[in-house]
N, C-alpha and C positions, 0 to 999 in steps of 0.2 A: 588685337592680334595682327601682326604684320604677315601678310601672305605673299610668298615669293612666286615669281613666274617659274616654269612655263605654263601657267594657267591664266591666260590673258582674259580681260574683259572685252568681249566683242562689241563693236559699234552697233551692230544689229544682230538679231537672231540668225545664226547660220542655217541654211537650208539643210534638211535631213534627207539624205539620199539613201537608196537601198545599198546595204553593205557597210554603211557608216554607223559608228556608235559615237554618240556625244555624251561625255561625262562632265557633269557640272559640279563645281565646288561651291557650296553654300555656307556663308558665315552665319553662325547662330548667336554670336556675341554682339548683337546689334544694339544700338542705343535704345533706351527705354521708349523714347518717343517714336522711333521707327517701328518697334514691336507693336505699340498701340495702334499705329496706322495699319500695319499688316493684319491685325486682328479683324479688321472690317471685312476681309475677303473670305473669312472662314464661315462655315455653316453654323447654325445654332448648336448642333450636336458637337462640332469640333470646339466651339467656344466653351461649352459645358465640360468637355473633356479636359480642356486646358485649365479650367478653374478648379479641377479636382487635384491638381498638383499643389502640394503644400509649400514647396520651396519656390521662391520667385524665379531663380535661375532655370529650374526645370520647366516652369510654365512658359518662360520667355523663349527658351530653346524650342519647345514644342510649337509655339505659335510661329516663330521665325522659320522653322523647317517646313511646316505644313503650308503656310502662306506662300513661301517662295516656290515650293513645288507646284502649287496651283498657278502662280503667275508664269512659271516656266512652261508648263504644259499648255496654259492658255495661249501663250505665244505661238507654240507649234500648231495648235488647233484653231487659232484666230478666233478665240472665244473669251468672254469675260471670265476671269479667274474664279469668281464666286459661283458661277453657274455650272462648273464642271462637276460631274458625279463620278463616284468611285464604287467599285464592288470588290469583294475580297474572296480569295480562295479558302479552302478548308483549313489551311494553316495560317491564314491571315495575309497572304500575298496580295498586294493591291493591284488593281487594273482599272482601266477606264470603263465606265458603265455606258450603256446605250444612251444616246446614239453615237457617242464619241468613240466607242470601241470599233466603229466602222472605219476609223482613220488608219488602222494598222499600227498605230503607235503603241509600243510597249515600253514600260519604264520600271525602274526599281530604285529604292531609296535606302540609305543607311546613314546613321548619325552616331557620333561619339564626341563627348565633351562639347567643344565649341565649333565643330565642323560637321557638315553632312555632304554626302555625295548623291547625286541623282543621275542615273544613266538612262539614256533614251535611245531607242532603236526602232526600226520598222520590221514588223512581221517575223520576229523571232523572240524566243524567251531569253531573258538575261537576268543576272543577279549582280549586285554590287555590295561590297562591304568596306567599312572603314573602322579602324581601331586606333585609339589613342594609346601610345606606348607608355606603359606604367612600369616603373622600376620597383624593385622590392617585393615582388610577388613570387611565389613558388612556381615558376613556370615549368620546371621539370616535373613537379608533382601533377600539375594540370595536364601536361603532355601524357604522362603515364595513365591518367584517368580517361582522357578523351582521344588520344591519337592512336594510330595503328602501330603495332610493334616495330615495323620497319622505319616509321617516322621517328619514333622515340630513339631508336638505335642511331639514326642519322643525326638527330639533335645532340645526343651525347658525344658523338664523334667530332663535333665541331669545337673550335677553340672557345673558351668561356666567353670571350668578348663578342662572339658572333651569335650566341644562342638566343638572345632576346630578339634580335632581328629575324632569325630563322623561325622562332616560335610564332611571331605575329604574322610573318609571311604565310606560314602553314595555316594558321587559324583563319585569316581573312580569305584565303583561297577556298578553304572548305566551306565557309559560310556563303561565299559568293555562288559556288556551284549549287549548294542546297537551296538557296533562295531562288536561283534560276529554275530549279526543278519544281519549286513551290512547296517543299516539305519542311524547310527550315531545320533547326538543330534538334527537332524531335527525332530525326533520323540519326542512328548511331554514327558518330563521327569517325570511329575506327574502321568503318566499312567504306570510307572514301579516303584514298591515298593520293597525296599530291607531292610535288617536289618542294623542298624547303631549303636546300643548300644555297647560301648566298652566291649569286652569280649564275646559278643554273636557271634556264628558262622556266617560267611557270607552266606546269603541265599536270593534267589529271593522269595518274598512273593506273589507278584501279577504282572502279565504282561498282558496288554491288546493289542490286535490288530495284531501284526506281525506274524500271523499263527503259534502260539506256545503257550505253557502253562508254568506256573512258574516251574512245576516239570520236565520240559525238560532240565533245566539248573543247573549247579553247579558253585559255586564261590570259589575262593581262595584269601586270603589276602596276600599281598606282602609288605615286608619292605626293599626297595632297599638300603636306606642309611638314616642317620639322616636328618630330615626335608623333607623327601619324603615319600609318601605312594603310594601303587599300588594295583591293583586288576586284577584277571584273571577270565575269564568266558568262559565256553565251553558247548556244547551240550552233552547230554548223561550222563553216569555214571561218578562219580569222577575219575580223572586220577591221576597217580603218578607224582607229580610236582617236578622237579629238578631245582635248581637255580645255575647259573653259571655266571662268569664274562668273557666277551670276550676281548681278547687281539688282536688288529688288526695287520695285517702284513704290515710293512712299510719298505721302502728301502731308 
């Protein structure tokens, strides 16, 4: 896969400052030999989980994603990738386990097809989502099932050639917010309303329920690669978002 800029590969890991958000693009379509090398940094449990995938491509994507996230966080923590421990919230949201949780680093990961995104920040909750844009699906039917009525109305008002873009913008923004909250898509998607008109700034319009208000959140649109769309959500005031491409260490 050819990955365009502006997602450069940094010469060294950039420092993570307060108020900054680093979003990393991870390739999952790595050579088989590289995946075999990355497998070594996984825990026994992660390797067992990888082996449960029947399809080779799914197994390789899982290994590539999990190992690169370990290497990336290991760089920020100045720790060996294989030593890092994780814990999980009630809906499966990952976080650093003790003693690494004392670092203040928060992260979130999303993957789709051959790409993943890993967002990293200090001392605030965040969520990230990436989706591979797939044609030929009944997107309006999905919108009617999952989106709020005002979002469906907005989607239908758009020219036909803009509706796919708007649908995936809406979907990724919703997922990013709910992943930041830590409740995932178990929360009714129609109780979260976001902007979706192409060209309109990403924003939470309405959010019911999870002990927060719409003005507690900010959103950023992400363009990881052609045929992919992404979104970033975080609590508090807007942060400075930097986009990078991660190059894994293989031997």
